[in-house]
LUMLUMDREN-2810 file (N, C-alpha, C; in Angstrom, 1 decimal):
<atoms>
<atom><aa>M</aa><ch>A</ch><at>N</at><xx>0.8</xx><yy>-1.1</yy><zz>0.1</zz></atom>
<atom><aa>M</aa><ch>A</ch><at>CA</at><xx>-0.1</xx><yy>0.1</yy><zz>-0.2</zz></atom>
<atom><aa>M</aa><ch>A</ch><at>C</at><xx>0.9</xx><yy>1.2</yy><zz>0.0</zz></atom>
<atom><aa>G</aa><ch>A</ch><at>N</at><xx>2.1</xx><yy>1.3</yy><zz>0.7</zz></atom>
<atom><aa>G</aa><ch>A</ch><at>CA</at><xx>3.0</xx><yy>2.3</yy><zz>0.7</zz></atom>
<atom><aa>G</aa><ch>A</ch><at>C</at><xx>3.8</xx><yy>2.7</yy><zz>-0.7</zz></atom>
<atom><aa>A</aa><ch>A</ch><at>N</at><xx>3.8</xx><yy>1.5</yy><zz>-1.4</zz></atom>
<atom><aa>A</aa><ch>A</ch><at>CA</at><xx>4.6</xx><yy>1.8</yy><zz>-2.7</zz></atom>
<atom><aa>A</aa><ch>A</ch><at>C</at><xx>3.6</xx><yy>2.2</yy><zz>-3.7</zz></atom>
<atom><aa>F</aa><ch>A</ch><at>N</at><xx>4.4</xx><yy>3.0</yy><zz>-4.6</zz></atom>
<atom><aa>F</aa><ch>A</ch><at>CA</at><xx>3.6</xx><yy>3.5</yy><zz>-5.8</zz></atom>
<atom><aa>F</aa><ch>A</ch><at>C</at><xx>3.6</xx><yy>2.4</yy><zz>-7.1</zz></atom>
<atom><aa>S</aa><ch>A</ch><at>N</at><xx>2.4</xx><yy>2.1</yy><zz>-7.4</zz></atom>
<atom><aa>S</aa><ch>A</ch><at>CA</at><xx>2.5</xx><yy>1.3</yy><zz>-8.6</zz></atom>
<atom><aa>S</aa><ch>A</ch><at>C</at><xx>2.8</xx><yy>2.0</yy><zz>-9.9</zz></atom>
<atom><aa>I</aa><ch>A</ch><at>N</at><xx>3.0</xx><yy>1.2</yy><zz>-11.2</zz></atom>
<atom><aa>I</aa><ch>A</ch><at>CA</at><xx>3.3</xx><yy>1.7</yy><zz>-12.3</zz></atom>
<atom><aa>I</aa><ch>A</ch><at>C</at><xx>2.2</xx><yy>2.7</yy><zz>-12.7</zz></atom>
<atom><aa>W</aa><ch>A</ch><at>N</at><xx>1.1</xx><yy>2.4</yy><zz>-12.5</zz></atom>
<atom><aa>W</aa><ch>A</ch><at>CA</at><xx>-0.3</xx><yy>3.2</yy><zz>-12.9</zz></atom>
<atom><aa>W</aa><ch>A</ch><at>C</at><xx>0.0</xx><yy>4.6</yy><zz>-12.2</zz></atom>
<atom><aa>H</aa><ch>A</ch><at>N</at><xx>0.4</xx><yy>4.8</yy><zz>-10.9</zz></atom>
<atom><aa>H</aa><ch>A</ch><at>CA</at><xx>0.6</xx><yy>5.9</yy><zz>-10.2</zz></atom>
<atom><aa>H</aa><ch>A</ch><at>C</at><xx>1.8</xx><yy>6.8</yy><zz>-10.8</zz></atom>
<atom><aa>W</aa><ch>A</ch><at>N</at><xx>2.7</xx><yy>6.3</yy><zz>-11.3</zz></atom>
<atom><aa>W</aa><ch>A</ch><at>CA</at><xx>3.9</xx><yy>6.9</yy><zz>-12.0</zz></atom>
<atom><aa>W</aa><ch>A</ch><at>C</at><xx>3.3</xx><yy>7.6</yy><zz>-13.4</zz></atom>
<atom><aa>I</aa><ch>A</ch><at>N</at><xx>2.7</xx><yy>6.5</yy><zz>-14.2</zz></atom>
<atom><aa>I</aa><ch>A</ch><at>CA</at><xx>1.9</xx><yy>6.9</yy><zz>-15.6</zz></atom>
<atom><aa>I</aa><ch>A</ch><at>C</at><xx>1.2</xx><yy>8.2</yy><zz>-15.4</zz></atom>
<atom><aa>I</aa><ch>A</ch><at>N</at><xx>0.3</xx><yy>8.3</yy><zz>-14.5</zz></atom>
<atom><aa>I</aa><ch>A</ch><at>CA</at><xx>-0.6</xx><yy>9.4</yy><zz>-14.2</zz></atom>
<atom><aa>I</aa><ch>A</ch><at>C</at><xx>0.2</xx><yy>10.6</yy><zz>-13.8</zz></atom>
<atom><aa>V</aa><ch>A</ch><at>N</at><xx>1.3</xx><yy>10.5</yy><zz>-13.0</zz></atom>
<atom><aa>V</aa><ch>A</ch><at>CA</at><xx>2.1</xx><yy>11.6</yy><zz>-12.5</zz></atom>
<atom><aa>V</aa><ch>A</ch><at>C</at><xx>2.8</xx><yy>12.0</yy><zz>-13.8</zz></atom>
<atom><aa>L</aa><ch>A</ch><at>N</at><xx>3.5</xx><yy>11.3</yy><zz>-14.6</zz></atom>
<atom><aa>L</aa><ch>A</ch><at>CA</at><xx>4.0</xx><yy>11.7</yy><zz>-16.0</zz></atom>
<atom><aa>L</aa><ch>A</ch><at>C</at><xx>3.2</xx><yy>12.3</yy><zz>-16.8</zz></atom>
<atom><aa>I</aa><ch>A</ch><at>N</at><xx>1.8</xx><yy>12.0</yy><zz>-17.1</zz></atom>
<atom><aa>I</aa><ch>A</ch><at>CA</at><xx>0.9</xx><yy>12.7</yy><zz>-17.9</zz></atom>
<atom><aa>I</aa><ch>A</ch><at>C</at><xx>0.5</xx><yy>14.1</yy><zz>-17.5</zz></atom>
<atom><aa>I</aa><ch>A</ch><at>N</at><xx>0.4</xx><yy>14.2</yy><zz>-16.2</zz></atom>
<atom><aa>I</aa><ch>A</ch><at>CA</at><xx>-0.1</xx><yy>15.5</yy><zz>-15.6</zz></atom>
<atom><aa>I</aa><ch>A</ch><at>C</at><xx>1.3</xx><yy>16.2</yy><zz>-15.8</zz></atom>
<atom><aa>V</aa><ch>A</ch><at>N</at><xx>2.4</xx><yy>15.9</yy><zz>-15.5</zz></atom>
<atom><aa>V</aa><ch>A</ch><at>CA</at><xx>3.7</xx><yy>16.9</yy><zz>-15.6</zz></atom>
<atom><aa>V</aa><ch>A</ch><at>C</at><xx>3.8</xx><yy>17.2</yy><zz>-17.3</zz></atom>
<atom><aa>L</aa><ch>A</ch><at>N</at><xx>3.5</xx><yy>16.4</yy><zz>-18.2</zz></atom>
<atom><aa>L</aa><ch>A</ch><at>CA</at><xx>3.4</xx><yy>16.7</yy><zz>-19.6</zz></atom>
<atom><aa>L</aa><ch>A</ch><at>C</at><xx>2.6</xx><yy>17.8</yy><zz>-19.9</zz></atom>
<atom><aa>L</aa><ch>A</ch><at>N</at><xx>1.4</xx><yy>17.6</yy><zz>-19.4</zz></atom>
<atom><aa>L</aa><ch>A</ch><at>CA</at><xx>0.4</xx><yy>18.4</yy><zz>-19.5</zz></atom>
<atom><aa>L</aa><ch>A</ch><at>C</at><xx>0.7</xx><yy>19.8</yy><zz>-19.1</zz></atom>
<atom><aa>L</aa><ch>A</ch><at>N</at><xx>1.3</xx><yy>19.8</yy><zz>-17.9</zz></atom>
<atom><aa>L</aa><ch>A</ch><at>CA</at><xx>1.5</xx><yy>21.1</yy><zz>-17.3</zz></atom>
<atom><aa>L</aa><ch>A</ch><at>C</at><xx>2.6</xx><yy>22.0</yy><zz>-17.9</zz></atom>
<atom><aa>F</aa><ch>A</ch><at>N</at><xx>3.6</xx><yy>21.0</yy><zz>-18.1</zz></atom>
<atom><aa>F</aa><ch>A</ch><at>CA</at><xx>4.8</xx><yy>21.7</yy><zz>-18.9</zz></atom>
<atom><aa>F</aa><ch>A</ch><at>C</at><xx>5.1</xx><yy>21.6</yy><zz>-20.2</zz></atom>
<atom><aa>G</aa><ch>A</ch><at>N</at><xx>4.2</xx><yy>21.0</yy><zz>-21.1</zz></atom>
<atom><aa>G</aa><ch>A</ch><at>CA</at><xx>4.2</xx><yy>20.8</yy><zz>-22.4</zz></atom>
<atom><aa>G</aa><ch>A</ch><at>C</at><xx>5.8</xx><yy>20.1</yy><zz>-22.9</zz></atom>
<atom><aa>K</aa><ch>A</ch><at>N</at><xx>5.7</xx><yy>20.1</yy><zz>-24.0</zz></atom>
<atom><aa>K</aa><ch>A</ch><at>CA</at><xx>6.8</xx><yy>19.3</yy><zz>-24.7</zz></atom>
<atom><aa>K</aa><ch>A</ch><at>C</at><xx>8.0</xx><yy>20.1</yy><zz>-24.8</zz></atom>
<atom><aa>G</aa><ch>A</ch><at>N</at><xx>8.0</xx><yy>21.4</yy><zz>-24.9</zz></atom>
<atom><aa>G</aa><ch>A</ch><at>CA</at><xx>9.1</xx><yy>22.2</yy><zz>-25.2</zz></atom>
<atom><aa>G</aa><ch>A</ch><at>C</at><xx>9.7</xx><yy>22.8</yy><zz>-23.8</zz></atom>
<atom><aa>K</aa><ch>A</ch><at>N</at><xx>8.9</xx><yy>22.8</yy><zz>-22.7</zz></atom>
<atom><aa>K</aa><ch>A</ch><at>CA</at><xx>9.5</xx><yy>23.7</yy><zz>-21.7</zz></atom>
<atom><aa>K</aa><ch>A</ch><at>C</at><xx>10.5</xx><yy>22.7</yy><zz>-20.9</zz></atom>
<atom><aa>I</aa><ch>A</ch><at>N</at><xx>10.4</xx><yy>21.3</yy><zz>-21.0</zz></atom>
<atom><aa>I</aa><ch>A</ch><at>CA</at><xx>11.1</xx><yy>20.5</yy><zz>-20.0</zz></atom>
<atom><aa>I</aa><ch>A</ch><at>C</at><xx>12.5</xx><yy>20.7</yy><zz>-20.5</zz></atom>
<atom><aa>P</aa><ch>A</ch><at>N</at><xx>12.8</xx><yy>20.6</yy><zz>-21.6</zz></atom>
<atom><aa>P</aa><ch>A</ch><at>CA</at><xx>14.3</xx><yy>20.7</yy><zz>-22.2</zz></atom>
<atom><aa>P</aa><ch>A</ch><at>C</at><xx>14.7</xx><yy>22.1</yy><zz>-21.7</zz></atom>
<atom><aa>T</aa><ch>A</ch><at>N</at><xx>14.0</xx><yy>23.0</yy><zz>-21.8</zz></atom>
<atom><aa>T</aa><ch>A</ch><at>CA</at><xx>14.5</xx><yy>24.3</yy><zz>-21.3</zz></atom>
<atom><aa>T</aa><ch>A</ch><at>C</at><xx>14.6</xx><yy>24.6</yy><zz>-20.0</zz></atom>
<atom><aa>L</aa><ch>A</ch><at>N</at><xx>13.8</xx><yy>23.9</yy><zz>-19.2</zz></atom>
<atom><aa>L</aa><ch>A</ch><at>CA</at><xx>14.1</xx><yy>23.7</yy><zz>-17.8</zz></atom>
<atom><aa>L</aa><ch>A</ch><at>C</at><xx>15.3</xx><yy>22.9</yy><zz>-17.4</zz></atom>
<atom><aa>M</aa><ch>A</ch><at>N</at><xx>15.6</xx><yy>22.0</yy><zz>-18.0</zz></atom>
<atom><aa>M</aa><ch>A</ch><at>CA</at><xx>16.9</xx><yy>21.0</yy><zz>-17.6</zz></atom>
<atom><aa>M</aa><ch>A</ch><at>C</at><xx>17.9</xx><yy>21.8</yy><zz>-18.1</zz></atom>
<atom><aa>G</aa><ch>A</ch><at>N</at><xx>18.0</xx><yy>22.7</yy><zz>-19.4</zz></atom>
<atom><aa>G</aa><ch>A</ch><at>CA</at><xx>19.2</xx><yy>23.3</yy><zz>-19.6</zz></atom>
<atom><aa>G</aa><ch>A</ch><at>C</at><xx>19.5</xx><yy>24.6</yy><zz>-18.4</zz></atom>
<atom><aa>D</aa><ch>A</ch><at>N</at><xx>18.4</xx><yy>25.1</yy><zz>-18.2</zz></atom>
<atom><aa>D</aa><ch>A</ch><at>CA</at><xx>18.7</xx><yy>26.3</yy><zz>-17.0</zz></atom>
<atom><aa>D</aa><ch>A</ch><at>C</at><xx>19.3</xx><yy>25.8</yy><zz>-15.7</zz></atom>
<atom><aa>M</aa><ch>A</ch><at>N</at><xx>18.6</xx><yy>24.3</yy><zz>-15.4</zz></atom>
<atom><aa>M</aa><ch>A</ch><at>CA</at><xx>19.1</xx><yy>23.9</yy><zz>-14.3</zz></atom>
<atom><aa>M</aa><ch>A</ch><at>C</at><xx>20.7</xx><yy>23.7</yy><zz>-14.3</zz></atom>
<atom><aa>A</aa><ch>A</ch><at>N</at><xx>20.9</xx><yy>22.9</yy><zz>-15.6</zz></atom>
<atom><aa>A</aa><ch>A</ch><at>CA</at><xx>22.4</xx><yy>22.6</yy><zz>-15.9</zz></atom>
<atom><aa>A</aa><ch>A</ch><at>C</at><xx>23.4</xx><yy>24.0</yy><zz>-15.8</zz></atom>
<atom><aa>K</aa><ch>A</ch><at>N</at><xx>22.9</xx><yy>24.9</yy><zz>-16.3</zz></atom>
<atom><aa>K</aa><ch>A</ch><at>CA</at><xx>23.7</xx><yy>26.3</yy><zz>-16.4</zz></atom>
<atom><aa>K</aa><ch>A</ch><at>C</at><xx>23.9</xx><yy>26.8</yy><zz>-14.9</zz></atom>
<atom><aa>G</aa><ch>A</ch><at>N</at><xx>22.8</xx><yy>26.4</yy><zz>-14.0</zz></atom>
<atom><aa>G</aa><ch>A</ch><at>CA</at><xx>22.9</xx><yy>27.0</yy><zz>-12.5</zz></atom>
<atom><aa>G</aa><ch>A</ch><at>C</at><xx>23.9</xx><yy>25.9</yy><zz>-11.9</zz></atom>
<atom><aa>I</aa><ch>A</ch><at>N</at><xx>23.8</xx><yy>24.9</yy><zz>-12.1</zz></atom>
<atom><aa>I</aa><ch>A</ch><at>CA</at><xx>24.8</xx><yy>23.9</yy><zz>-11.5</zz></atom>
<atom><aa>I</aa><ch>A</ch><at>C</at><xx>26.2</xx><yy>24.3</yy><zz>-11.9</zz></atom>
<atom><aa>K</aa><ch>A</ch><at>N</at><xx>26.7</xx><yy>24.5</yy><zz>-13.2</zz></atom>
<atom><aa>K</aa><ch>A</ch><at>CA</at><xx>27.7</xx><yy>24.7</yy><zz>-13.6</zz></atom>
<atom><aa>K</aa><ch>A</ch><at>C</at><xx>28.3</xx><yy>26.1</yy><zz>-13.0</zz></atom>
<atom><aa>S</aa><ch>A</ch><at>N</at><xx>27.4</xx><yy>27.0</yy><zz>-12.9</zz></atom>
<atom><aa>S</aa><ch>A</ch><at>CA</at><xx>27.7</xx><yy>28.4</yy><zz>-12.2</zz></atom>
<atom><aa>S</aa><ch>A</ch><at>C</at><xx>28.2</xx><yy>28.1</yy><zz>-10.9</zz></atom>
<atom><aa>F</aa><ch>A</ch><at>N</at><xx>27.4</xx><yy>27.3</yy><zz>-10.3</zz></atom>
<atom><aa>F</aa><ch>A</ch><at>CA</at><xx>27.5</xx><yy>27.0</yy><zz>-8.6</zz></atom>
<atom><aa>F</aa><ch>A</ch><at>C</at><xx>28.8</xx><yy>26.5</yy><zz>-8.4</zz></atom>
<atom><aa>K</aa><ch>A</ch><at>N</at><xx>29.3</xx><yy>25.4</yy><zz>-9.4</zz></atom>
<atom><aa>K</aa><ch>A</ch><at>CA</at><xx>30.4</xx><yy>24.6</yy><zz>-9.4</zz></atom>
<atom><aa>K</aa><ch>A</ch><at>C</at><xx>31.6</xx><yy>25.8</yy><zz>-9.5</zz></atom>
<atom><aa>K</aa><ch>A</ch><at>N</at><xx>31.6</xx><yy>26.5</yy><zz>-10.5</zz></atom>
<atom><aa>K</aa><ch>A</ch><at>CA</at><xx>32.6</xx><yy>27.6</yy><zz>-10.9</zz></atom>
<atom><aa>K</aa><ch>A</ch><at>C</at><xx>32.8</xx><yy>28.4</yy><zz>-9.7</zz></atom>
<atom><aa>N</aa><ch>A</ch><at>N</at><xx>31.7</xx><yy>28.7</yy><zz>-9.2</zz></atom>
<atom><aa>N</aa><ch>A</ch><at>CA</at><xx>31.9</xx><yy>29.9</yy><zz>-8.0</zz></atom>
<atom><aa>N</aa><ch>A</ch><at>C</at><xx>32.7</xx><yy>29.0</yy><zz>-6.7</zz></atom>
<atom><aa>M</aa><ch>A</ch><at>N</at><xx>32.1</xx><yy>27.8</yy><zz>-6.6</zz></atom>
<atom><aa>M</aa><ch>A</ch><at>CA</at><xx>32.7</xx><yy>27.0</yy><zz>-5.6</zz></atom>
<atom><aa>M</aa><ch>A</ch><at>C</at><xx>34.3</xx><yy>27.0</yy><zz>-5.6</zz></atom>
<atom><aa>S</aa><ch>A</ch><at>N</at><xx>34.6</xx><yy>26.7</yy><zz>-6.8</zz></atom>
<atom><aa>S</aa><ch>A</ch><at>CA</at><xx>36.1</xx><yy>26.5</yy><zz>-7.1</zz></atom>
<atom><aa>S</aa><ch>A</ch><at>C</at><xx>36.8</xx><yy>27.8</yy><zz>-7.2</zz></atom>
<atom><aa>D</aa><ch>A</ch><at>N</at><xx>36.1</xx><yy>28.9</yy><zz>-7.5</zz></atom>
<atom><aa>D</aa><ch>A</ch><at>CA</at><xx>36.9</xx><yy>30.2</yy><zz>-7.3</zz></atom>
<atom><aa>D</aa><ch>A</ch><at>C</at><xx>37.0</xx><yy>30.5</yy><zz>-5.8</zz></atom>
<atom><aa>E</aa><ch>A</ch><at>N</at><xx>35.9</xx><yy>30.2</yy><zz>-5.1</zz></atom>
<atom><aa>E</aa><ch>A</ch><at>CA</at><xx>36.2</xx><yy>30.5</yy><zz>-3.7</zz></atom>
<atom><aa>E</aa><ch>A</ch><at>C</at><xx>37.4</xx><yy>29.7</yy><zz>-3.0</zz></atom>
<atom><aa>D</aa><ch>A</ch><at>N</at><xx>37.3</xx><yy>28.4</yy><zz>-3.5</zz></atom>
<atom><aa>D</aa><ch>A</ch><at>CA</at><xx>38.4</xx><yy>27.6</yy><zz>-2.8</zz></atom>
<atom><aa>D</aa><ch>A</ch><at>C</at><xx>39.8</xx><yy>28.3</yy><zz>-3.2</zz></atom>
<atom><aa>N</aa><ch>A</ch><at>N</at><xx>40.0</xx><yy>28.7</yy><zz>-4.5</zz></atom>
<atom><aa>N</aa><ch>A</ch><at>CA</at><xx>41.2</xx><yy>29.1</yy><zz>-4.9</zz></atom>
<atom><aa>N</aa><ch>A</ch><at>C</at><xx>41.6</xx><yy>30.5</yy><zz>-4.2</zz></atom>
<atom><aa>A</aa><ch>A</ch><at>N</at><xx>40.5</xx><yy>31.3</yy><zz>-4.1</zz></atom>
<atom><aa>A</aa><ch>A</ch><at>CA</at><xx>40.6</xx><yy>32.6</yy><zz>-3.3</zz></atom>
<atom><aa>A</aa><ch>A</ch><at>C</at><xx>41.0</xx><yy>32.5</yy><zz>-1.7</zz></atom>
<atom><aa>S</aa><ch>A</ch><at>N</at><xx>40.3</xx><yy>31.3</yy><zz>-1.2</zz></atom>
<atom><aa>S</aa><ch>A</ch><at>CA</at><xx>41.0</xx><yy>31.2</yy><zz>0.2</zz></atom>
<atom><aa>S</aa><ch>A</ch><at>C</at><xx>42.3</xx><yy>30.5</yy><zz>0.2</zz></atom>
<atom><aa>A</aa><ch>A</ch><at>N</at><xx>42.7</xx><yy>29.7</yy><zz>-0.7</zz></atom>
<atom><aa>A</aa><ch>A</ch><at>CA</at><xx>44.1</xx><yy>29.1</yy><zz>-0.7</zz></atom>
<atom><aa>A</aa><ch>A</ch><at>C</at><xx>45.0</xx><yy>30.3</yy><zz>-1.0</zz></atom>
<atom><aa>S</aa><ch>A</ch><at>N</at><xx>44.8</xx><yy>31.1</yy><zz>-1.7</zz></atom>
<atom><aa>S</aa><ch>A</ch><at>CA</at><xx>45.7</xx><yy>32.2</yy><zz>-1.9</zz></atom>
<atom><aa>S</aa><ch>A</ch><at>C</at><xx>45.8</xx><yy>33.1</yy><zz>-1.0</zz></atom>
<atom><aa>D</aa><ch>A</ch><at>N</at><xx>44.6</xx><yy>33.4</yy><zz>-0.1</zz></atom>
<atom><aa>D</aa><ch>A</ch><at>CA</at><xx>44.6</xx><yy>34.2</yy><zz>1.1</zz></atom>
<atom><aa>D</aa><ch>A</ch><at>C</at><xx>45.5</xx><yy>33.5</yy><zz>2.1</zz></atom>
<atom><aa>S</aa><ch>A</ch><at>N</at><xx>45.5</xx><yy>32.4</yy><zz>2.1</zz></atom>
<atom><aa>S</aa><ch>A</ch><at>CA</at><xx>46.1</xx><yy>31.7</yy><zz>3.2</zz></atom>
<atom><aa>S</aa><ch>A</ch><at>C</at><xx>47.7</xx><yy>31.3</yy><zz>2.9</zz></atom>
<atom><aa>D</aa><ch>A</ch><at>N</at><xx>47.8</xx><yy>31.6</yy><zz>1.7</zz></atom>
<atom><aa>D</aa><ch>A</ch><at>CA</at><xx>49.1</xx><yy>31.6</yy><zz>1.2</zz></atom>
<atom><aa>D</aa><ch>A</ch><at>C</at><xx>49.9</xx><yy>32.9</yy><zz>1.6</zz></atom>
<atom><aa>K</aa><ch>A</ch><at>N</at><xx>48.9</xx><yy>34.0</yy><zz>1.5</zz></atom>
<atom><aa>K</aa><ch>A</ch><at>CA</at><xx>49.5</xx><yy>35.4</yy><zz>1.6</zz></atom>
<atom><aa>K</aa><ch>A</ch><at>C</at><xx>49.8</xx><yy>35.6</yy><zz>3.2</zz></atom>
<atom><aa>D</aa><ch>A</ch><at>N</at><xx>49.0</xx><yy>35.0</yy><zz>3.9</zz></atom>
<atom><aa>D</aa><ch>A</ch><at>CA</at><xx>49.1</xx><yy>35.0</yy><zz>5.2</zz></atom>
<atom><aa>D</aa><ch>A</ch><at>C</at><xx>50.3</xx><yy>34.4</yy><zz>5.9</zz></atom>
<atom><aa>S</aa><ch>A</ch><at>N</at><xx>50.6</xx><yy>33.4</yy><zz>5.4</zz></atom>
<atom><aa>S</aa><ch>A</ch><at>CA</at><xx>51.5</xx><yy>32.5</yy><zz>5.7</zz></atom>
<atom><aa>S</aa><ch>A</ch><at>C</at><xx>53.1</xx><yy>33.3</yy><zz>5.4</zz></atom>
<atom><aa>S</aa><ch>A</ch><at>N</at><xx>53.1</xx><yy>33.9</yy><zz>4.3</zz></atom>
<atom><aa>S</aa><ch>A</ch><at>CA</at><xx>54.3</xx><yy>34.6</yy><zz>3.7</zz></atom>
<atom><aa>S</aa><ch>A</ch><at>C</at><xx>54.4</xx><yy>35.9</yy><zz>4.5</zz></atom>
<atom><aa>N</aa><ch>A</ch><at>N</at><xx>53.4</xx><yy>36.5</yy><zz>4.9</zz></atom>
<atom><aa>N</aa><ch>A</ch><at>CA</at><xx>53.5</xx><yy>37.7</yy><zz>5.8</zz></atom>
<atom><aa>N</aa><ch>A</ch><at>C</at><xx>54.0</xx><yy>37.5</yy><zz>7.3</zz></atom>
<atom><aa>K</aa><ch>A</ch><at>N</at><xx>53.7</xx><yy>36.1</yy><zz>7.8</zz></atom>
<atom><aa>K</aa><ch>A</ch><at>CA</at><xx>54.2</xx><yy>35.7</yy><zz>9.2</zz></atom>
<atom><aa>K</aa><ch>A</ch><at>C</at><xx>55.7</xx><yy>35.3</yy><zz>9.1</zz></atom>
<atom><aa>D</aa><ch>A</ch><at>N</at><xx>56.1</xx><yy>35.0</yy><zz>7.8</zz></atom>
<atom><aa>D</aa><ch>A</ch><at>CA</at><xx>57.5</xx><yy>34.6</yy><zz>7.9</zz></atom>
<atom><aa>D</aa><ch>A</ch><at>C</at><xx>58.4</xx><yy>35.8</yy><zz>7.6</zz></atom>
<atom><aa>Q</aa><ch>A</ch><at>N</at><xx>57.9</xx><yy>36.9</yy><zz>7.3</zz></atom>
<atom><aa>Q</aa><ch>A</ch><at>CA</at><xx>58.6</xx><yy>38.2</yy><zz>7.3</zz></atom>
<atom><aa>Q</aa><ch>A</ch><at>C</at><xx>58.6</xx><yy>38.7</yy><zz>8.6</zz></atom>
</atoms>
């Protein structure tokens, strides 16, 4: 009773296709991929910036 049957998934899929249409789903997936790429880029930029900041701090301590 707790698990969804194949008929539940078919009905959900039909409703999603009716709501979003044929062309909107690829557009949404493309936008989501761009967001993920941007997030990863910003995270790596932040890691690089924090690494360079710690390098500067350690070089200042040596002087």
